[in-house]
N, C-alpha and C positions, 0 to 999 in steps of 0.2 A: 240325635240330633245329625242332620246332613249339610253339607256346602251347597249354595247355589251354583247353578251350572258357569264355567265360564265364557263369557262372549267370546263368539267366535268371529267379529269382524276384523279389519285391517287395522282399524284406529285403538289407541288405549283410550281410557275413558277417564275425563275429569268430571269432577263436581263441586257443585257449590251451591248457596243458599242464601235468599234473598229474602224482605219482608218487604209488602208495601201495604197503604191503607187508602181506602176509597173514602175522602171525606163527602162524597155526593150523595151517600146512602148510609143508613143506620147499621150499628155493630150488627144487629139480626134483625130478623123481618117484623118481632113484636118488641124491638127496643127503641126508645126515642136517642138515646147519645149515639154522635155523629161518627163515623170513621168505621168502617168495615175493615179489620184487618184480616191479611192473608200471609200466610208463611207458602214461600214459594223454592221449590226445590229443583236444579238445574242438572242434567247430565249430558255431556259432548264429547265429541270427538278431540282428544287431548295429542298434543306434542308426544311422540313415542318416546321420549328422553327423559320426559317429566316421572318415570319410574324411579329415576335414579336419585332425585331430589325431591319429591311430594312424598306426603306420608297417605297411606292406604285409608281408605275410610272403615269406622266399623259400621256394622248393619244396624241399619234403625238409631243412627246416632240422635236423632232430634227427640226420640224419646224421653232419652236421660232427662231432660227438663221439660216436658208435657205434664203441667199441674194436674190434669183432669184423669190422669191414669190412675186406677187403683193399686194399690199396694201388692195385691197379689197377683195381679195382671202383671206389674212390673218384674215381681220375682219370677213367674213362668219364662217371661220372655229374655229375664238375664242372659241367660247362655245364647241366646240369639245376638243380642247386643254386642257381646264380646267375639261375633263372628267376624272375619275380616271379607270385605266386599273385593270387588275390582275395578273399584272407583278410587282415583287419587285425587285428593281435595285441595283444589287449587291450583291443578294443572293447566298450564297454558293451553288454550286454543290450538287445534293442529292449524298450520297455514297451508297444508294440503286438501282442507275439507272443503274449502270456499265459502261463501256466505251460507250463516245458518239456514237449515231447513228445519224448520218447528214443528213438534208434533206436540200437543197439550193434554194432559193427562188428567184425567178427574178421579177421586178415591171415592169408596164407598160410604155408604151413611155416616157412621162414625168411627174415621179412620186417620189416615197421616199421608202425608206425600210420598214416603218411601215406601209404602206398604208392597209394591212390586219393584225391587230394585233389581233384579234379574233381570226382567222387560225392559227397564229403563238402560242397562246396560249392554243388552243384545242391541238393541237399537242405536244407541250412542257411538257402539263399536261400529255400527255401520255407515258411519256418516252424518245420524240425526242429530238435532239438539233437542232433549225432551223437557220441557216444563210440566211440573207438576204443582199444581197449587191446593193449599188446603185453608179452609175457612177456620179460623183460628177459635171463635166463638160457637161452634158447630154443637158443642154438647148442650149449650146454655138455649141455644135456637131451638134443638129440638124439645128439650124439657118445658120451655115455655109455648110450643106450640102443643103439647100434649095435655098442659095443665088448661089451658084453652077452650080444646075441643068438646063439642056438646056430647052429651051421653048419647043422645040420638044417632048422632054421627056416628060414634063407636060402637054401638049396636048394630048400625046398618053394616059396619064394615066386616063385622066378627060373622055375622048370618053370612054376607057375600064369600067368607073365606071359607066357610064350613062348607058352602054348596060347591066350590070349588074342589076340595078335598074330595067328596063324596060324588063328584061328576065323571063320566066318562073321557078318556083321552082327548076325544074329538071333540067335546065341548067347551073343553077348559081355557083356550084360545080367547071366544067369544066372551068367556065370563071374565077372564083376566082383563080384557078390553073396559067391561062394564068396571073393575075393580079399581084400576087405573083412574079412572073418570071420577069417581068418588072419592081417592085418595088425597083430601085437600091439604094436609100438612106435608105429605111428603111433596106433591105438584108444588106450593110454595119454597119448601126447599131447592126442588129441581130448579125453579125459575130463579133462585137468588145467584144459583151457583154457576148458571149459564150466564147472568149477569158479570159474576167474578171474572168470566173466561173474556169476556167481551172487555172487562176494565184492563185488563195485563195484556190484552193485543194490543190495545190503542198506546198503553206504555212499553212496548215490547223493546222497542230503542232502548231507554234508559234502563229495563229491568236487564237487557244483555250487556251492560256496562258491568255487571257483577261477575262476567265471565273474564279472567284474566286472558290478556293477551289476543283478545278477539277485537280485530279490524274489522271496518265496515258493516257495523251491526245494521245501517240503513236498509242495506240490500237483504237483509234477512227476510224470510217467506215462511208464513204460518201456512202448512200444507196439511194438516190433519187433526183431528180432536180422537181421544181415545178415554175411553171410561170402563169401571169393572162396578158390578152391580148398580146402586145407585148411580156411580159415576158413568156407566153407559148410558143412564136415562139423561144425564145433565150433557153428554157428549150431543145427544138425539136433538134435544131442546135447543142446543146453540146452535146446529145445523140448520133445524129446522125455520128459526129466527134468522136465517140468512148470515150468519156469521162469517166474518172474513177466516178464509180457507179451511170452512166446514166441508168443502166437496171432497173429503175422505175421512169417513166415520168408523170407528171399531167400538162396537158395545161388548162387553164381555160379561154374557150371562146377567144383563140389567134387564129390567122392565120397563116400559114405557110410559113413565110418569111426564108428568111436566102441564104447563098450560097450553101446548100446542099438541093436543091427541092426535086431533083430524087433520093436521099440516101431514103432506107429504114429504117423504125425504127428495131433495134435489141435490144428487150426488152418488158417490161410492159409496156403499155400504155394507160392511160386513157385521153378520150376528153369528156370534161366537157363543154355543150354546153349551153347558153341560148336559149330561145324559137325564138328569133329573128333572131340567127344565125344556128342554127340547120341543120347539114348537109354539110356546107360550107366548110369544107375540106376533102369531102369524096373524090374527084379527085388528092389529095393532099397527103394523107398519105398512105404510105404502108408500111406492115412489113414485117420481112425477115423471114425464116421457123423457126426461136427460138423466135420470138418476138408474141405479143401478143395485140392486139388492141381494148379496151372498149368505149365505146360512152354512153353516159347519156345525155340529156337534161332535163333542170328543166322548168315544166310547169310554163307561166306567167310571164317570165322574160325577160329583157332587157339587153345589153352588162354590163349596170354599176349594176347591181344589183349583180355581182359579187366581188365590191369593198366594205369594211365596212361602207361607207359614206352611203350606201343606208339604212342601219339600223340604223344610226346615225342621217340622215334627212327623216323621213317616209314623210314628205312632198314631196319628189322627185316625189313619188308615184303618188300622185294627178298632179303634174305638167307634167305627161307623159315622165319622164327622165328614170324613170326605170318601169318596168313591173305593172301589176296589182295584182301579188302575192303579199302576206305578207311579206315585207323586212327582218324582224328577222327570220320568218321560213326559207327564203331562204338561209340567211346566216348559220344557224344551219344546213340545210340539205347538203350547199355545204361544211362546216367544216366536217359534218360527212361523207360525200360522201368521202372527199380526205385519210381520215385516215384510213376509211374502205379499201380504195385501197391498201395505202400502207402497212397496217397492212396482208391485205391476200397475197402480194407482198413476203413479210418477211418470213410468215409461209412457201410458196412455196419454198422459196430458204433455210431454215432451213430444209425441209422434203427431198429437192434433196442432201444435203450434207453428202457426207460418214460418216455414223457414228454419224451423227449429230454434226460432229466437228465444233467448232466455225472456223469462215473464219476470214483471214487474214485482218490486218487494213491499214491505210494509213501511216503509218512509216514503 
């Protein structure tokens, strides 16, 4: 087992968590009980003296109390959960960082808010506040959707999956676009999680009250959305729907699922591929006249290379679960690719503002 890379930005990293409940929606898409519950994890630039008074957080601490994690998985992850991160729990917000520049993160299909802690720490050390959200009933929602799916629909999807596997590389992008269109369960999950982002953006000022020592939360600004795997589709769906702050989108090896498949991207978009999935979304991603699409594939990678677990358990490389590239190098390359992209988008935005005046916040 290896440790995660140390964040290289000028700020210490603080962390805290919060829970919110959207009483305007049901627990999940096939449930009638009101109140969709969200667990939210935040990383932010912290006061540099906090290392003297605050406790270092352990990796994936939230998993210790997760009821849906099977015992064998908990046993497998126990060594990682004893690993120290570079985040200081409850550290006060740095007065030098200015109003929060918020990046919203969405995780994979069945996962957890802190799955990519090293990326969050990397971004927070560079002055960004990262807000990662997790739908607490995600497993119950998926199981309910699977039970309710018709046999005909299941067979249609399986047939198209077989066609994709048997097709030439140049045909796969078009086939994948067809697949995204018929993946009804996944599309409903993506739409629901996109609405989760909208909900926390609306309540951002009260959410930021969970960050110790933060003044001026009303001047905070959502500047982008990021997602891994299905979370990349969620970030994309939110951007296509015109969500606040979605002019900067990073999709880390995710498909283009959702209810707005044919809608263009209106903003700056980074499609970060594994080598295994390179080009998959070419037929499904279009940009409007004001948008711009950047793509990058990291050599020697598979899908799970984009998750921190690949760097923590390098044995996965020898089992063929991840690609042949160095897991630690890939994680560092992923982190730098995301932060460089976000930084360049912010620079272009500042240059285009009249007299370089500050833009308005979320309040």
